[in-house]
N, CA, C and O atoms as CSV, one atom per row, in Angstrom:
chain,resi,resn,atom,element,x,y,z
A,1,MET,N,N,78.651,28.655,-51.418
A,1,MET,CA,C,79.645,27.930,-51.490
A,1,MET,C,C,79.954,27.074,-50.447
A,1,MET,O,O,79.648,27.224,-49.264
A,2,TYR,N,N,80.876,25.737,-51.190
A,2,TYR,CA,C,80.941,24.378,-51.166
A,2,TYR,C,C,81.964,23.909,-49.593
A,2,TYR,O,O,83.119,24.334,-49.618
A,3,ILE,N,N,81.573,23.132,-48.392
A,3,ILE,CA,C,82.725,22.872,-47.194
A,3,ILE,C,C,81.776,21.827,-47.090
A,3,ILE,O,O,80.564,21.611,-47.096
A,4,THR,N,N,83.341,21.046,-46.951
A,4,THR,CA,C,82.942,19.898,-46.350
A,4,THR,C,C,83.202,19.183,-44.534
A,4,THR,O,O,84.264,18.850,-44.009
A,5,VAL,N,N,81.686,19.145,-43.914
A,5,VAL,CA,C,81.630,18.739,-42.622
A,5,VAL,C,C,81.060,16.949,-42.641
A,5,VAL,O,O,80.310,16.229,-43.302
A,6,ALA,N,N,82.065,16.853,-41.344
A,6,ALA,CA,C,82.317,15.140,-42.180
A,6,ALA,C,C,82.297,14.512,-43.056
A,6,ALA,O,O,81.494,13.826,-43.690
A,7,GLY,N,N,83.356,14.808,-43.077
A,7,GLY,CA,C,83.064,14.216,-44.608
A,7,GLY,C,C,82.939,14.327,-45.931
A,7,GLY,O,O,83.618,13.874,-46.852
A,8,ASN,N,N,81.381,15.407,-45.887
A,8,ASN,CA,C,80.857,14.709,-46.869
A,8,ASN,C,C,79.785,16.839,-46.921
A,8,ASN,O,O,78.882,17.369,-46.273
A,9,LYS,N,N,81.054,17.408,-48.554
A,9,LYS,CA,C,80.344,18.302,-49.001
A,9,LYS,C,C,79.169,18.528,-49.724
A,9,LYS,O,O,78.484,18.064,-50.635
A,10,LYS,N,N,79.283,20.039,-48.392
A,10,LYS,CA,C,77.391,20.722,-48.510
A,10,LYS,C,C,77.548,21.732,-49.329
A,10,LYS,O,O,78.528,21.876,-50.061
A,11,GLU,N,N,76.306,22.714,-49.230
A,11,GLU,CA,C,77.006,23.715,-49.726
A,11,GLU,C,C,75.793,24.708,-48.571
A,11,GLU,O,O,74.672,24.499,-48.108
A,12,PHE,N,N,76.862,25.873,-48.494
A,12,PHE,CA,C,76.463,26.879,-46.901
A,12,PHE,C,C,76.703,28.140,-48.355
A,12,PHE,O,O,77.352,28.225,-49.398
A,13,ASN,N,N,75.148,29.389,-47.118
A,13,ASN,CA,C,75.785,30.637,-47.390
A,13,ASN,C,C,76.831,31.738,-46.958
A,13,ASN,O,O,77.024,32.308,-45.884
A,14,ASP,N,N,77.573,31.844,-48.482
A,14,ASP,CA,C,78.346,32.853,-47.916
A,14,ASP,C,C,78.316,33.893,-46.146
A,14,ASP,O,O,77.482,34.509,-45.482
A,15,GLY,N,N,79.380,33.638,-46.084
A,15,GLY,CA,C,79.261,33.701,-44.870
A,15,GLY,C,C,79.008,33.351,-43.567
A,15,GLY,O,O,78.714,34.035,-42.586
A,16,THR,N,N,79.212,31.858,-43.761
A,16,THR,CA,C,77.501,31.579,-42.046
A,16,THR,C,C,79.514,31.777,-41.038
A,16,THR,O,O,80.555,31.893,-41.685
A,17,THR,N,N,79.460,31.755,-39.678
A,17,THR,CA,C,79.843,31.046,-39.517
A,17,THR,C,C,79.826,29.419,-38.072
A,17,THR,O,O,79.036,28.659,-37.511
A,18,VAL,N,N,81.312,29.749,-38.150
A,18,VAL,CA,C,81.247,28.378,-36.889
A,18,VAL,C,C,79.990,27.846,-36.532
A,18,VAL,O,O,79.491,26.847,-37.051
A,19,ALA,N,N,79.061,29.105,-34.884
A,19,ALA,CA,C,78.326,29.163,-34.507
A,19,ALA,C,C,77.189,28.220,-35.922
A,19,ALA,O,O,76.896,27.076,-36.270
A,20,GLN,N,N,76.871,29.876,-36.355
A,20,GLN,CA,C,75.978,29.024,-37.528
A,20,GLN,C,C,75.884,27.532,-38.310
A,20,GLN,O,O,74.870,26.929,-38.664
A,21,LEU,N,N,76.846,27.273,-38.408
A,21,LEU,CA,C,77.143,26.127,-38.728
A,21,LEU,C,C,76.450,24.575,-37.485
A,21,LEU,O,O,75.523,23.771,-37.391
A,22,ILE,N,N,77.779,25.031,-36.760
A,22,ILE,CA,C,76.422,24.288,-35.076
A,22,ILE,C,C,75.416,23.916,-35.848
A,22,ILE,O,O,75.287,22.864,-36.474
A,23,ALA,N,N,74.288,25.367,-35.732
A,23,ALA,CA,C,72.879,24.913,-35.861
A,23,ALA,C,C,72.350,24.405,-36.369
A,23,ALA,O,O,71.378,23.803,-35.912
A,24,LEU,N,N,72.895,24.360,-38.223
A,24,LEU,CA,C,72.069,24.236,-39.165
A,24,LEU,C,C,72.211,22.353,-39.479
A,24,LEU,O,O,71.359,21.657,-40.032
A,25,GLU,N,N,74.066,21.726,-38.709
A,25,GLU,CA,C,74.466,21.184,-38.545
A,25,GLU,C,C,73.589,19.723,-37.491
A,25,GLU,O,O,73.476,18.498,-37.482
A,26,LYS,N,N,73.099,21.129,-36.628
A,26,LYS,CA,C,71.824,19.827,-35.680
A,26,LYS,C,C,72.621,19.253,-34.508
A,26,LYS,O,O,72.205,18.440,-33.683
A,27,VAL,N,N,74.291,20.016,-34.593
A,27,VAL,CA,C,74.723,19.348,-33.266
A,27,VAL,C,C,73.901,18.605,-31.804
A,27,VAL,O,O,72.839,18.851,-31.232
A,28,GLU,N,N,74.724,17.855,-31.638
A,28,GLU,CA,C,73.642,16.885,-30.764
A,28,GLU,C,C,75.197,18.132,-28.541
A,28,GLU,O,O,76.405,17.967,-28.711
A,29,THR,N,N,75.063,18.429,-28.056
A,29,THR,CA,C,75.078,19.225,-27.323
A,29,THR,C,C,76.465,20.201,-27.117
A,29,THR,O,O,77.483,20.278,-26.429
A,30,PRO,N,N,75.849,20.790,-28.067
A,30,PRO,CA,C,76.674,21.651,-28.753
A,30,PRO,C,C,77.921,22.751,-27.733
A,30,PRO,O,O,78.962,23.353,-27.998
A,31,GLN,N,N,77.181,22.569,-26.669
A,31,GLN,CA,C,77.949,23.312,-25.578
A,31,GLN,C,C,79.270,22.737,-25.299
A,31,GLN,O,O,80.123,23.402,-24.712
A,32,TYR,N,N,79.512,21.345,-25.751
A,32,TYR,CA,C,80.157,20.151,-25.123
A,32,TYR,C,C,81.629,19.514,-26.537
A,32,TYR,O,O,82.671,18.904,-26.297
A,33,VAL,N,N,80.927,20.127,-28.268
A,33,VAL,CA,C,81.552,20.350,-29.528
A,33,VAL,C,C,83.272,20.789,-29.581
A,33,VAL,O,O,83.633,21.788,-28.958
A,34,THR,N,N,84.068,20.134,-30.206
A,34,THR,CA,C,84.900,21.140,-30.357
A,34,THR,C,C,85.311,21.259,-32.034
A,34,THR,O,O,85.052,20.650,-33.073
A,35,VAL,N,N,85.854,22.055,-31.743
A,35,VAL,CA,C,85.362,22.511,-34.141
A,35,VAL,C,C,86.773,22.569,-34.226
A,35,VAL,O,O,87.509,23.219,-33.483
A,36,SER,N,N,87.307,21.418,-35.750
A,36,SER,CA,C,88.536,21.606,-36.210
A,36,SER,C,C,87.839,21.819,-37.488
A,36,SER,O,O,87.012,21.173,-38.130
A,37,LEU,N,N,88.678,23.366,-37.701
A,37,LEU,CA,C,88.785,23.665,-39.244
A,37,LEU,C,C,89.857,23.205,-39.830
A,37,LEU,O,O,90.485,22.928,-38.809
A,38,ASN,N,N,90.415,22.968,-40.518
A,38,ASN,CA,C,91.259,22.386,-41.647
A,38,ASN,C,C,92.690,22.231,-41.187
A,38,ASN,O,O,93.868,22.549,-41.346
A,39,ASP,N,N,91.206,21.062,-40.056
A,39,ASP,CA,C,92.730,20.328,-39.705
A,39,ASP,C,C,93.332,21.193,-38.796
A,39,ASP,O,O,94.532,20.939,-38.901
A,40,GLU,N,N,93.100,22.625,-37.435
A,40,GLU,CA,C,92.959,23.406,-36.767
A,40,GLU,C,C,91.928,23.292,-35.858
A,40,GLU,O,O,90.900,23.511,-36.498
A,41,PHE,N,N,91.572,22.995,-34.344
A,41,PHE,CA,C,90.985,23.321,-33.548
A,41,PHE,C,C,90.163,25.250,-33.142
A,41,PHE,O,O,90.924,25.887,-32.415
A,42,VAL,N,N,89.314,25.761,-33.396
A,42,VAL,CA,C,88.444,26.991,-33.338
A,42,VAL,C,C,88.610,26.551,-31.588
A,42,VAL,O,O,88.651,25.500,-30.947
A,43,GLU,N,N,88.660,27.782,-31.336
A,43,GLU,CA,C,88.313,27.688,-30.164
A,43,GLU,C,C,87.070,28.489,-29.501
A,43,GLU,O,O,86.845,29.516,-30.141
A,44,ASN,N,N,86.152,28.299,-28.338
A,44,ASN,CA,C,85.064,27.472,-28.723
A,44,ASN,C,C,84.092,29.452,-28.744
A,44,ASN,O,O,83.084,29.741,-29.388
A,45,GLY,N,N,84.968,30.455,-27.741
A,45,GLY,CA,C,85.054,31.053,-27.898
A,45,GLY,C,C,85.137,32.359,-28.799
A,45,GLY,O,O,84.918,33.515,-28.434
A,46,ASN,N,N,85.485,31.930,-29.999
A,46,ASN,CA,C,85.567,32.320,-31.775
A,46,ASN,C,C,83.885,31.828,-32.264
A,46,ASN,O,O,83.140,32.442,-33.028
A,47,PHE,N,N,83.679,30.838,-31.713
A,47,PHE,CA,C,83.017,30.092,-32.896
A,47,PHE,C,C,81.758,31.287,-33.191
A,47,PHE,O,O,81.013,30.778,-34.028
A,48,GLU,N,N,81.337,32.438,-32.881
A,48,GLU,CA,C,80.605,33.782,-33.562
A,48,GLU,C,C,81.420,34.384,-34.903
A,48,GLU,O,O,80.992,34.941,-35.914
A,49,THR,N,N,83.079,33.952,-34.380
A,49,THR,CA,C,83.496,36.100,-35.319
A,49,THR,C,C,83.928,34.801,-36.224
A,49,THR,O,O,83.812,35.144,-37.401
A,50,THR,N,N,84.413,33.346,-36.128
A,50,THR,CA,C,84.926,33.165,-37.355
A,50,THR,C,C,84.086,32.391,-38.393
A,50,THR,O,O,83.528,31.453,-37.824
A,51,THR,N,N,83.844,32.434,-39.481
A,51,THR,CA,C,83.382,32.976,-40.866
A,51,THR,C,C,84.234,32.414,-41.459
A,51,THR,O,O,85.396,32.709,-41.739
A,52,LEU,N,N,83.282,31.125,-41.752
A,52,LEU,CA,C,83.707,30.230,-43.230
A,52,LEU,C,C,84.367,30.512,-44.939
A,52,LEU,O,O,84.603,31.633,-45.389
A,53,LYS,N,N,84.475,29.825,-45.335
A,53,LYS,CA,C,85.025,30.442,-47.044
A,53,LYS,C,C,85.249,28.717,-47.298
A,53,LYS,O,O,85.504,27.816,-46.499
A,54,ASP,N,N,85.013,28.718,-48.897
A,54,ASP,CA,C,84.575,27.545,-49.931
A,54,ASP,C,C,85.876,26.937,-49.706
A,54,ASP,O,O,86.833,27.415,-49.097
A,55,GLY,N,N,85.764,25.770,-50.310
A,55,GLY,CA,C,86.492,24.858,-50.233
A,55,GLY,C,C,86.973,24.574,-47.802
A,55,GLY,O,O,87.986,24.228,-47.193
A,56,ASP,N,N,86.217,24.795,-47.569
A,56,ASP,CA,C,86.857,24.396,-45.533
A,56,ASP,C,C,86.298,22.804,-45.631
A,56,ASP,O,O,85.546,22.096,-46.301
A,57,ASN,N,N,87.595,22.742,-43.990
A,57,ASN,CA,C,86.718,21.524,-43.488
A,57,ASN,C,C,86.388,21.270,-42.354
A,57,ASN,O,O,87.411,21.409,-41.683
A,58,VAL,N,N,85.620,20.993,-41.753
A,58,VAL,CA,C,85.053,21.536,-40.730
A,58,VAL,C,C,84.746,19.007,-39.966
A,58,VAL,O,O,84.804,17.887,-40.474
A,59,GLU,N,N,84.542,19.474,-38.971
A,59,GLU,CA,C,84.840,18.652,-37.406
A,59,GLU,C,C,84.418,18.880,-36.749
A,59,GLU,O,O,84.455,20.029,-36.309
A,60,PHE,N,N,83.476,17.578,-36.049
A,60,PHE,CA,C,82.814,17.742,-34.971
A,60,PHE,C,C,83.227,16.958,-34.106
A,60,PHE,O,O,82.816,15.797,-34.085
A,61,LEU,N,N,84.182,17.448,-33.155
A,61,LEU,CA,C,84.981,16.549,-32.589
A,61,LEU,C,C,84.546,16.824,-31.605
A,61,LEU,O,O,84.213,17.980,-31.348
A,62,TYR,N,N,84.355,15.247,-30.282
A,62,TYR,CA,C,83.663,15.181,-28.537
A,62,TYR,C,C,84.560,14.327,-28.030
A,62,TYR,O,O,84.814,13.351,-28.736
A,63,PHE,N,N,85.432,14.480,-26.403
A,63,PHE,CA,C,86.617,14.228,-26.308
A,63,PHE,C,C,86.042,13.718,-24.702
A,63,PHE,O,O,85.958,14.370,-23.661
A,64,MET,N,N,85.759,12.528,-24.946
A,64,MET,CA,C,84.694,11.883,-23.968
A,64,MET,C,C,85.351,11.163,-22.983
A,64,MET,O,O,86.323,10.463,-23.268
A,65,GLY,N,N,84.771,11.297,-21.450
A,65,GLY,CA,C,86.307,10.675,-20.690
A,65,GLY,C,C,85.937,9.232,-19.938
A,65,GLY,O,O,84.783,8.856,-20.146
A,66,GLY,N,N,86.600,8.539,-19.254
A,66,GLY,CA,C,86.410,7.316,-18.686
A,66,GLY,C,C,87.604,6.920,-19.163
A,66,GLY,O,O,88.389,7.658,-19.758
A,67,GLY,N,N,87.825,5.404,-18.844
A,67,GLY,CA,C,89.471,4.591,-18.247
A,67,GLY,C,C,88.899,3.984,-17.201
A,67,GLY,O,O,87.773,3.764,-16.755
A,68,GLN,N,N,90.382,3.717,-16.869
A,68,GLN,CA,C,90.467,3.370,-15.566
A,68,GLN,C,C,91.561,4.549,-14.197
A,68,GLN,O,O,91.628,4.218,-13.013
């Protein structure tokens, strides 16, 4: 199946979960990543059970603190 990850179309095995994708993509500091799947946020507790489908669009987001 083909999934768009951070704007790049890539091929993955059927049944790949969000947790597996995070590992496959070698996401830095995975404990702090927020995942957007087709413009919807995936709860951290659902990474292991959320299965990706052909044509999905995934973005890895990091929220940074700062400011005054």
